[in-house]
C-alpha positions as CSV (number, residue, x, y, z in Angstrom):
1,X,-9.7,-28.8,6.8
2,X,-9.5,-25.1,7.4
3,X,-12.2,-22.7,8.3
4,X,-14.6,-21.9,5.4
5,X,-16.1,-18.4,4.8
6,X,-18.9,-17.5,2.5
7,X,-18.1,-14.5,0.2
8,X,-20.1,-12.9,-2.6
9,X,-18.3,-15.1,-5.1
10,X,-18.1,-18.4,-3.3
11,X,-16.7,-20.3,-0.4
12,X,-13.1,-19.7,0.8
13,X,-11.0,-21.9,3.0
14,X,-8.2,-20.5,5.0
15,X,-5.0,-21.9,6.7
16,X,-5.3,-22.5,10.5
17,X,-2.4,-20.9,12.4
18,X,-1.6,-20.5,16.1
19,X,-4.4,-18.3,17.3
20,X,-5.5,-17.0,13.9
21,X,-6.5,-18.0,10.4
22,X,-4.7,-16.8,7.3
23,X,-6.5,-16.5,3.9
24,X,-3.8,-16.2,1.2
25,X,-4.2,-15.0,-2.4
26,X,-7.9,-14.3,-2.5
27,X,-8.8,-13.0,-6.0
28,X,-10.7,-9.7,-5.8
29,X,-11.0,-9.0,-9.6
30,X,-10.4,-10.7,-12.9
31,X,-6.8,-11.1,-14.1
32,X,-6.0,-7.8,-15.9
33,X,-4.4,-9.6,-18.9
34,X,-5.0,-9.6,-22.6
35,X,-7.8,-7.1,-23.5
36,X,-8.1,-6.2,-19.8
37,X,-4.5,-4.9,-19.7
38,X,-4.7,-1.1,-18.9
39,X,-8.3,-1.2,-18.0
40,X,-10.2,-0.8,-14.8
41,X,-10.4,-4.0,-12.7
42,X,-13.3,-6.1,-13.7
43,X,-15.6,-7.9,-11.1
44,X,-14.8,-11.6,-10.5
45,X,-17.1,-14.4,-11.7
46,X,-18.5,-16.6,-9.0
47,X,-16.7,-20.0,-8.5
48,X,-18.0,-23.5,-7.7
49,X,-16.8,-25.5,-4.8
50,X,-14.3,-24.1,-2.2
51,X,-11.5,-21.8,-3.1
52,X,-8.4,-22.9,-1.0
53,X,-6.7,-19.7,0.0
54,X,-3.4,-21.5,1.0
55,X,-0.8,-19.7,-1.1
56,X,0.0,-16.0,-1.6
57,X,-0.9,-14.8,-5.1
58,X,1.5,-13.7,-7.8
59,X,3.0,-10.2,-7.5
60,X,3.0,-7.3,-9.9
61,X,5.8,-7.4,-12.5
62,X,8.8,-5.4,-11.2
63,X,12.5,-5.2,-10.6
64,X,13.4,-6.3,-7.1
65,X,16.3,-4.5,-5.4
66,X,19.6,-6.1,-6.1
67,X,22.7,-6.5,-3.8
68,X,25.3,-3.9,-4.4
69,X,23.0,-1.2,-5.9
70,X,24.1,2.2,-4.5
71,X,20.6,3.1,-3.4
72,X,18.5,0.0,-3.3
73,X,21.1,-2.5,-2.1
74,X,20.2,-2.0,1.5
75,X,16.6,-2.8,0.8
76,X,17.6,-6.1,-0.8
77,X,19.5,-7.1,2.3
78,X,16.7,-5.9,4.6
79,X,13.5,-7.1,3.0
80,X,14.2,-9.4,0.0
81,X,17.0,-11.7,1.2
82,X,14.8,-14.8,1.7
83,X,13.5,-16.4,-1.5
84,X,10.7,-18.1,0.5
85,X,9.0,-14.7,0.6
86,X,9.4,-13.9,-3.1
87,X,6.4,-15.2,-5.1
88,X,6.2,-15.5,-8.9
89,X,5.6,-12.3,-10.9
90,X,2.8,-11.9,-13.3
91,X,0.3,-9.4,-14.7
92,X,-2.3,-11.7,-13.1
93,X,-1.7,-10.1,-9.6
94,X,-5.0,-8.9,-8.2
95,X,-5.1,-10.7,-4.9
96,X,-5.5,-9.9,-1.3
97,X,-4.7,-11.7,2.0
98,X,-6.6,-11.7,5.3
99,X,-5.4,-12.5,8.8
100,X,-8.3,-13.1,11.3
101,X,-8.3,-14.0,15.0
102,X,-9.6,-17.5,15.8
103,X,-12.3,-16.1,18.1
104,X,-13.9,-13.7,15.6
105,X,-17.2,-15.5,14.9
106,X,-20.1,-13.2,15.4
107,X,-17.9,-10.2,16.2
108,X,-17.3,-6.9,14.4
109,X,-13.6,-6.4,14.8
110,X,-11.6,-3.4,13.5
111,X,-10.1,-3.9,10.0
112,X,-6.7,-2.8,8.9
113,X,-6.4,-2.4,5.1
114,X,-2.6,-2.3,4.2
115,X,-1.1,-1.0,1.0
116,X,2.6,-1.7,0.4
117,X,5.2,0.9,-0.7
118,X,7.7,0.7,-3.5
119,X,7.5,4.0,-5.3
120,X,4.4,2.8,-7.3
121,X,7.1,0.8,-9.2
122,X,7.2,-2.3,-7.1
123,X,6.8,-3.9,-3.7
124,X,4.2,-6.5,-2.8
125,X,1.6,-7.5,-0.2
126,X,3.4,-10.6,1.2
127,X,6.8,-9.2,1.8
128,X,8.6,-10.8,4.8
129,X,8.1,-7.8,7.1
130,X,4.3,-7.8,6.6
131,X,2.2,-10.2,8.8
132,X,-1.0,-10.0,10.7
133,X,-0.3,-12.3,13.7
134,X,0.5,-9.4,16.0
135,X,-2.6,-7.5,15.0
136,X,-4.8,-10.6,15.5
137,X,-3.5,-10.9,19.0
138,X,-4.7,-7.4,19.6
139,X,-8.2,-8.1,18.1
140,X,-7.7,-6.5,14.7
141,X,-8.1,-8.1,11.3
142,X,-5.3,-7.3,8.8
143,X,-5.8,-7.2,5.0
144,X,-2.9,-6.7,2.7
145,X,-3.5,-5.9,-1.0
146,X,-1.7,-6.5,-4.3
147,X,-2.2,-3.9,-7.0
148,X,-0.7,-3.2,-10.4
149,X,2.4,-1.0,-10.4
150,X,4.7,0.8,-12.8
151,X,3.8,0.7,-16.5
152,X,1.1,-1.9,-15.9
153,X,-0.6,0.2,-13.2
154,X,-0.1,3.8,-14.2
155,X,0.4,4.2,-18.0
156,X,-1.6,7.2,-19.3
157,X,-1.8,7.8,-23.0
158,X,-4.2,9.3,-25.6
159,X,-4.7,5.9,-27.1
160,X,-6.1,4.6,-23.8
161,X,-8.2,7.8,-23.4
162,X,-9.8,7.1,-26.7
163,X,-11.1,3.7,-25.7
164,X,-12.3,4.9,-22.2
165,X,-15.9,6.0,-21.8
166,X,-14.7,8.9,-19.6
167,X,-11.8,9.9,-21.9
168,X,-9.2,9.2,-19.2
169,X,-6.3,6.8,-18.6
170,X,-3.8,5.7,-16.0
171,X,-4.7,5.1,-12.3
172,X,-5.3,1.4,-12.9
173,X,-3.3,0.5,-9.8
174,X,-5.4,3.0,-7.7
175,X,-8.6,1.5,-9.2
176,X,-7.3,-1.9,-8.1
177,X,-6.9,-0.6,-4.6
178,X,-10.4,0.8,-4.6
179,X,-11.8,-2.5,-6.0
180,X,-10.0,-4.4,-3.2
181,X,-11.4,-2.0,-0.6
182,X,-14.9,-2.5,-2.0
183,X,-14.4,-6.3,-1.8
184,X,-13.4,-6.0,1.8
185,X,-16.2,-3.6,2.6
186,X,-18.7,-6.1,1.1
187,X,-17.2,-9.3,2.5
188,X,-15.3,-8.6,5.7
189,X,-18.3,-9.0,8.0
190,X,-18.3,-12.8,7.3
191,X,-14.7,-12.9,8.4
192,X,-15.7,-11.2,11.7
193,X,-14.8,-7.7,10.7
194,X,-16.7,-4.4,10.9
195,X,-17.2,-2.8,7.5
196,X,-17.9,0.5,9.2
197,X,-14.5,0.4,10.9
198,X,-11.8,0.0,8.2
199,X,-8.5,1.8,8.7
200,X,-6.6,2.3,5.4
201,X,-2.9,2.6,5.9
202,X,0.4,2.4,4.1
203,X,4.0,3.4,4.0
204,X,5.9,5.4,1.4
205,X,3.9,4.9,-1.9
206,X,1.4,3.0,0.3
207,X,1.0,6.2,2.3
208,X,0.6,8.3,-0.9
209,X,-1.9,5.7,-2.0
210,X,-3.8,6.2,1.3
211,X,-3.8,10.0,0.7
212,X,-5.1,9.3,-2.8
213,X,-7.9,7.0,-1.6
214,X,-9.1,9.4,1.1
215,X,-9.1,12.2,-1.5
216,X,-11.2,10.2,-4.0
217,X,-15.0,10.4,-4.0
218,X,-15.0,6.7,-5.1
219,X,-14.2,5.5,-1.6
220,X,-16.9,7.6,0.2
221,X,-18.3,5.7,3.1
222,X,-15.7,2.9,3.1
223,X,-12.9,4.4,5.1
224,X,-13.2,5.1,8.8
225,X,-9.6,6.1,9.6
226,X,-6.3,6.5,7.9
227,X,-2.6,6.2,8.8
228,X,0.1,7.7,6.5
229,X,3.6,6.6,7.1
230,X,6.5,8.4,5.4
231,X,4.6,9.7,2.4
232,X,2.3,12.7,2.3
233,X,1.9,15.7,-0.1
234,X,0.6,19.1,1.1
235,X,2.5,22.3,0.3
236,X,5.7,20.5,-0.8
237,X,5.1,16.8,-0.9
238,X,7.2,13.8,-1.9
239,X,5.0,12.9,-4.8
240,X,4.6,14.6,-8.2
241,X,0.8,14.6,-7.9
242,X,0.5,15.2,-11.7
243,X,-2.4,16.1,-13.9
244,X,-3.6,13.6,-16.5
245,X,-2.0,15.7,-19.2
246,X,1.3,15.7,-17.4
247,X,1.2,11.9,-16.9
248,X,0.3,11.4,-20.6
249,X,3.6,13.1,-21.6
250,X,5.5,10.4,-19.7
251,X,3.3,7.8,-21.3
252,X,4.1,9.1,-24.8
253,X,7.8,8.7,-24.0
254,X,7.3,5.1,-22.9
255,X,5.2,4.2,-26.0
256,X,7.9,5.7,-28.2
257,X,10.5,3.4,-26.5
258,X,8.3,0.3,-27.3
259,X,8.1,1.2,-31.0
260,X,4.3,0.5,-31.0
261,X,2.3,2.4,-33.6
262,X,-1.2,1.7,-32.2
263,X,-2.9,0.6,-29.1
264,X,-3.3,-2.8,-30.7
265,X,0.4,-3.2,-31.2
266,X,1.1,-1.9,-27.7
267,X,-1.3,-4.4,-26.1
268,X,0.1,-7.2,-28.3
269,X,3.5,-6.8,-26.7
270,X,4.5,-9.5,-24.2
271,X,4.9,-8.9,-20.5
272,X,8.6,-9.4,-20.9
273,X,8.8,-6.8,-23.8
274,X,6.9,-4.3,-21.8
275,X,9.0,-4.9,-18.7
276,X,12.2,-4.4,-20.7
277,X,10.8,-1.2,-22.2
278,X,9.9,0.0,-18.7
279,X,13.5,-0.6,-17.5
280,X,14.8,1.5,-20.4
281,X,12.1,4.2,-19.6
282,X,12.9,4.2,-15.9
283,X,16.6,4.6,-16.5
284,X,15.9,7.5,-18.8
285,X,13.7,9.2,-16.2
286,X,16.3,8.9,-13.4
287,X,19.1,10.1,-15.8
288,X,17.0,13.2,-16.5
289,X,16.4,13.8,-12.8
290,X,12.7,13.1,-13.0
291,X,12.7,9.9,-10.8
292,X,9.6,7.7,-10.4
293,X,7.0,9.3,-12.6
294,X,4.4,6.6,-13.1
295,X,2.0,7.6,-10.3
296,X,-1.7,8.4,-9.7
297,X,-2.9,11.3,-11.7
298,X,-5.8,13.8,-11.4
299,X,-8.0,12.5,-14.1
300,X,-11.3,14.1,-12.9
301,X,-12.7,10.7,-12.0
302,X,-10.5,8.9,-9.5
303,X,-9.2,12.3,-8.4
304,X,-11.1,15.5,-9.1
305,X,-7.8,17.5,-8.5
306,X,-4.3,16.8,-7.4
307,X,-4.0,15.7,-3.8
308,X,-1.9,18.9,-3.1
309,X,-4.6,21.1,-4.6
310,X,-7.3,19.3,-2.6
311,X,-5.3,19.8,0.6
312,X,-4.8,23.5,-0.2
313,X,-8.6,23.8,-0.8
314,X,-9.3,22.2,2.6
315,X,-10.8,19.1,1.0
316,X,-9.9,16.6,3.8
317,X,-12.2,13.8,4.7
318,X,-13.6,14.1,8.2
319,X,-12.0,11.0,9.8
320,X,-9.2,10.4,12.4
321,X,-5.6,10.5,11.1
322,X,-2.2,9.4,12.2
323,X,0.9,10.2,10.3
324,X,4.7,10.4,10.8
325,X,8.2,9.8,9.6
326,X,11.5,8.1,10.4
327,X,14.7,10.0,11.0
328,X,16.4,9.3,7.7
329,X,13.3,9.7,5.6
330,X,12.5,11.0,2.1
331,X,13.9,14.5,1.4
332,X,15.7,14.6,4.8
333,X,19.0,16.6,4.6
334,X,22.2,14.8,5.8
335,X,22.7,17.4,8.6
336,X,19.1,16.9,9.8
337,X,19.6,13.1,9.9
338,X,22.9,13.4,11.8
339,X,21.3,15.8,14.3
340,X,18.1,13.8,14.5
341,X,16.0,16.8,13.4
342,X,12.9,16.1,11.4
343,X,12.9,17.3,7.9
344,X,10.4,18.6,5.3
345,X,8.3,15.4,5.3
346,X,7.5,16.0,9.0
347,X,6.6,19.6,8.1
348,X,4.1,18.1,5.7
349,X,2.6,15.9,8.4
350,X,2.2,19.0,10.6
351,X,0.5,20.9,7.8
352,X,-1.9,18.0,7.3
353,X,-2.8,17.9,11.0
354,X,-3.3,21.7,11.3
355,X,-5.5,21.7,8.1
356,X,-7.6,18.8,9.5
357,X,-8.0,20.7,12.7
358,X,-9.0,23.8,10.8
359,X,-11.5,22.1,8.5
360,X,-12.8,19.2,10.6
361,X,-11.9,20.2,14.2
362,X,-9.8,17.0,14.3
363,X,-6.0,17.3,14.5
364,X,-3.9,14.3,13.6
365,X,-1.6,12.1,15.8
366,X,2.0,12.5,14.7
367,X,5.0,10.3,15.4
368,X,8.7,10.4,14.8
369,X,10.7,7.1,14.6
370,X,14.3,8.0,15.5
371,X,15.4,4.6,16.9
372,X,18.7,3.4,15.3
373,X,18.3,-0.3,14.3
374,X,21.0,-2.6,15.6
375,X,23.4,-4.4,13.4
376,X,24.9,-1.6,11.3
377,X,25.1,2.1,10.9
378,X,22.0,2.6,8.8
379,X,20.2,4.2,11.6
380,X,16.4,4.8,11.3
381,X,16.2,4.6,7.5
382,X,13.2,4.8,5.2
383,X,11.0,1.7,5.8
384,X,12.9,0.6,8.9
385,X,9.8,1.1,11.2
386,X,7.9,-1.6,9.3
387,X,9.6,-4.4,11.3
388,X,8.2,-2.7,14.5
389,X,4.7,-1.7,13.3
390,X,4.0,-5.3,12.2
391,X,5.8,-7.0,15.1
392,X,7.9,-9.1,12.8
393,X,11.4,-8.5,14.3
394,X,12.0,-12.2,14.5
395,X,12.2,-12.4,10.7
396,X,14.8,-9.7,10.4
397,X,18.6,-10.5,10.1
398,X,19.4,-7.9,12.7
399,X,20.4,-8.7,16.4
400,X,17.2,-7.3,17.8
401,X,17.2,-6.9,21.6
402,X,14.7,-6.3,24.5
403,X,14.6,-2.6,23.7
404,X,13.6,-3.3,20.1
405,X,10.9,-5.7,21.1
406,X,9.6,-3.2,23.7
407,X,9.4,-0.5,21.0
408,X,7.6,-2.9,18.6
409,X,5.1,-3.8,21.3
410,X,4.4,-0.1,21.9
411,X,4.0,0.6,18.2
412,X,1.7,-2.4,17.5
413,X,-0.4,-1.4,20.5
414,X,-0.6,2.3,19.3
415,X,-1.5,1.3,15.7
416,X,-4.2,-1.2,16.8
417,X,-5.6,1.2,19.5
418,X,-6.0,3.8,16.7
419,X,-7.7,1.2,14.5
420,X,-10.1,0.4,17.3
421,X,-11.1,3.8,18.4
422,X,-9.3,6.6,16.5
423,X,-6.8,7.3,19.3
424,X,-3.4,5.6,19.6
425,X,-3.3,6.2,23.4
426,X,-4.3,3.4,25.7
427,X,-3.2,-0.1,26.7
428,X,0.4,-0.8,25.8
429,X,1.0,2.6,24.1
430,X,1.2,5.2,26.9
431,X,0.4,8.9,26.4
432,X,0.0,10.3,22.9
433,X,-1.7,13.7,22.3
434,X,-2.7,15.0,19.0
435,X,-0.7,17.7,17.1
436,X,-2.8,20.9,17.3
437,X,-2.4,24.6,17.0
438,X,-2.2,24.8,20.8
439,X,0.0,21.7,21.5
440,X,2.7,20.7,19.0
441,X,3.0,17.2,20.3
442,X,4.9,14.5,18.4
443,X,5.2,11.0,19.8
444,X,8.9,9.9,19.5
445,X,10.0,6.2,19.3
446,X,13.7,6.3,20.1
């Protein structure tokens, strides 16, 4: 029998592992199906007996990268080549996972709240590169969160506005993240965690999600620190950061593709029909040069304004930040990648740090991952640092060597140091100064 934990909805039993306990597939909201499709997540009912958290939950409906795809093929080989790590897909996907050290009873350990990337179109919380064992060894609890993506998580449309008490739509995936954060805030103490020391972090769309959550008044008091990896929007930004009206224009295009004439007809479509329509919609957006457009929007509730406008206005939550990029990252120019010179995304990180220093007196800690991964000529590509920041090199197909393991140990130490005290410096991580007006320091992992 595994260790049992009391939550606000009932008892949960985890899976004993070597030095830690893993709680898989904990439901944090009702399944968003049927009439709950395209609505804010609803609070779970309590359950009788013991919930056995021994299997990862289903993942949001999506198209996984396929071999041979000119852009996404490398991600298939890198992160999705083992079917053991690919759960079933379903609209019923609102689950989270918790890794806790064995000796956490009566303690208040730092909590790392992870949001996966995937362009708000896919990705999931139990991918093979994500794991909490290395964090548990450093005395940090890891939580990974599943949330609705693509058309199921970010469809905005006047039909949906009309049935919403605030007259808004979209942002369901973001509301899922907030509901999961609230669940963790209310329950993590029973797992040995400190609800007053939660670090929200993510990579790519997970990083953009982190920026969205720290920019939302709905998370006030629940986030102590934030780490944004390869995805931040200030003056330029990698995201569209649209208004609700702009997002509704994309929603209208999608609904036209489905052929639905009312919200009732739209909601009556099957998961498979909606997924097929989304594939058609997605292809159209890429063909027109718009890319991934189903993203969080400034609806006046989740976000009072776009994240870029909030940054420009100096609305930055007064907490410690860490942010950075990899060499071959989003928007990087080929000549910059070849010369190992950081591109526009690093300039955004610098802007964030200087604005935080100006507004809050707290510059951020910046990093640059330039280490070329062994095994091919892909270099330090977008998402490549994840093997290192989670300490999961042993799951990767690449011939990792002592140098790789040393870099990973340094990065896991820095990330967990930051989660503990807001500073990545310290045991196992070496020197790391913040990026300020006076000292333009960037930590390089090479």
